[in-house]
N, C-alpha and C positions, 0 to 999 in steps of 0.2 A: 350712416351705417350702422348698425346695431349689431350687439353680439349674442349668439344664442346656445345653447347648451341643450341636446338631446340624448337623454339617458335612455336607455333600453336593455331589457332583460332577454337572454338567449337561455336555451336551454343547454343544462350541464353538460348533456350528453354529445354535443354540436363538436364535431371534427375540427381540427384548425383548419381545414380546407375550405369548409361550410362558412366557417365563422370569416374566415378572409376575405370569401367571396361576398359575403354580405357587407362587411365594410368596404368592400371595392365597388359594390353598386351603389351605396350611400355615398360616396366619393363622385361618382358619375354625375349622380343627380345634383350634387353641390356645383361640379362643373358646367354643367349644362345651365344652370341657373344663374350662371354667373356670381357665385358666392366664393367666398375666400375660406377655405378651410383652414382651421389652426392646427389642431391635434383630435386625435382619438384616444382617451384613456383606457387601458383596459384595467378595470378594477377586481379581474378574476372571479372565482366562484365563491359566493357567499349565501348565507341560509337565508330565505324569504321570510317575510315577516308574517305570511299565511300561505299555505297552499294554493298553488296555481297549476290546474292539471295534472293533479296528484304528483308536482314537483315540490320538493321541499328546501330546493337548491335553485340558484340560477348564475349564469354568467352575465355580470355587470360592464357596460360600454359606455363612455360620456364623450359623445361625438361635438366638438366647437367649432363655430364657423361666423364668420361675421357676413350679414347680409341685409337687405332691405326689408326682408319678411316675407317676400313672395315665394322662396324655394321651401317654407315650413311644410305646407300641406303637401306638396310631394313626397318631402322625407316620410310624413306619418301616413301616407298612403303605403309606402312601401313596407314598410314597418307592418303595417296593419295586415298586408296580406301574405307576409312571413310567417309560415307555420312555426319556425322554430322560435319565434320573437313571442316571449310569455307577456311583456309590458313593456311601454313606451313612454314616455313624457319629454314635452319641451317646454323649458324655460327661459326668460330673456334675463342676460346676465347684464348687459351694459346697454343704455338709451343712446350713447352716442361714442362712439369710437373714433378719436381725432386722427391717429397714425395708425392705418391698417399695418405697414409694413413693417414698424417697430412691436406692433402686437404681434405679427406673424413670427418675427424672429424668435421673440421670447417664448412663444408656444411650442417651438420646433427643438429650443434647447430643453423644454421641459418635456418634450414627447421623447427626446432621445436619452435624457434620465430614466424616465418610466419604461421603454424598451428595453433598457438594461439592467434594471429591477426585475422586470417580468421574465429575461433569462436566467437570471440568478433563480428567481421561486421555480420557475419550470426545473430546473438542475437540482434544485432542493428535493421537488416533490418527486422527480423520478429516483434520486437516491434513496427517498424514504419508502418509496415503493418497492426497489430492488431489495431494502432491508425488510419490508414485511415479508416480500415472498422468500427470504432465504430462512427467515424465523419460522414460516409457517411449514416449509419443508423439513427443517431440522426436528421439530415438533411431531411430524408425521413419521419421521425415520428413527426418531429414539426408541419407541414401543417397540418396534421389529428390531432393531439390535439389541434391545434389553432381552426379548425373550428368546433370541438365537442364543446371546450369551447363557442363559439360564439352562437352554435345552444341552448346549453343547458342553461337554467335559474335556479340557486339555488332556491327551496323553502323559505330558509331563508330569500334570497332576497325579494321575494314576499310578505312574512307574514309581512317582517319589513315594506315594503313599504306601506301594507294597514293599519298597525298599527299606521305608522306616519302621516298617510293623516287626516288634521284638519278635524272637523266634522263643518258643518255650523250651526251658531248661533241660538237658537231658540228665535222666534218671541216671545217679550213680548205683552202681553194684555194691552192697556193704557185706563183705564174707564175715566168717565167724570169727578170723584173726583179728578184723578190723574194726574197733568199737570208738564212738564219739570219746575226744578227749574229755568231755564234762562227764562220762562215766566212770568211774573207779573200780579197778577189779573188786570182787568179792573177797571178803577175809573168809577163812578155814571156817570159822563159826557160822558165819552168815552163808558158808556154800555148802552146809549140811542139808542133808535130804528134808525134805519136808515131812512132818509127823514125828520127829525125835524127841521133841519135849513131851509130847503126850507118850511116846513109849517109855521113857525116864519115869514118869509119873506114875503109870501102871505097874512097874517094877517095885518101886517104893512101897506103894499099897499092899501087893501082894507079899512083900516081906514083913510088914509089920502084921499083917495078919497070921504069918506062921509063928513070930515070936508070941503072940498072944495064947 
């Protein structure tokens, strides 16, 4: 008995149900051909080395099994007819498997660990998708909220502005009896009528003319 690995790449858009249906079909071919299925490793989505049918990524699987070689053509025929399968390849891993049961037990342990890692990866991808969606929604909502806050002025701000506005000082009536403290009352000499000095000078001039 020889051990084989059939690697096949599926379109990245395929649903979980479609992928599970394809793997179940391959398992049925192995069972009908009396082959011993070891495990089917899910490698997840990876970037292709080159573009295939306008796809730049693909979902990789590796199906391991033990058989004499007669089941390989049936597997490859099924993969060739599946539209969701982009590429496939079968390689012989071991020429002779002595203890098939021991090899099967080891493969089942590896498959269980891989299934656990796949669940953790799926949860991580779902969480990242939710975080991206929340960030996109926040980015869309932020400009709208900023525009609304700029257009709307709160009433409290307007009332505070009106209350804080200083009132103009009231004009004080100044009567004749009330003078500023800085202004001192005029002396008698300074309070004389304007033109007195000029009149005195004119009288002196006329008196000098009469004496001459």
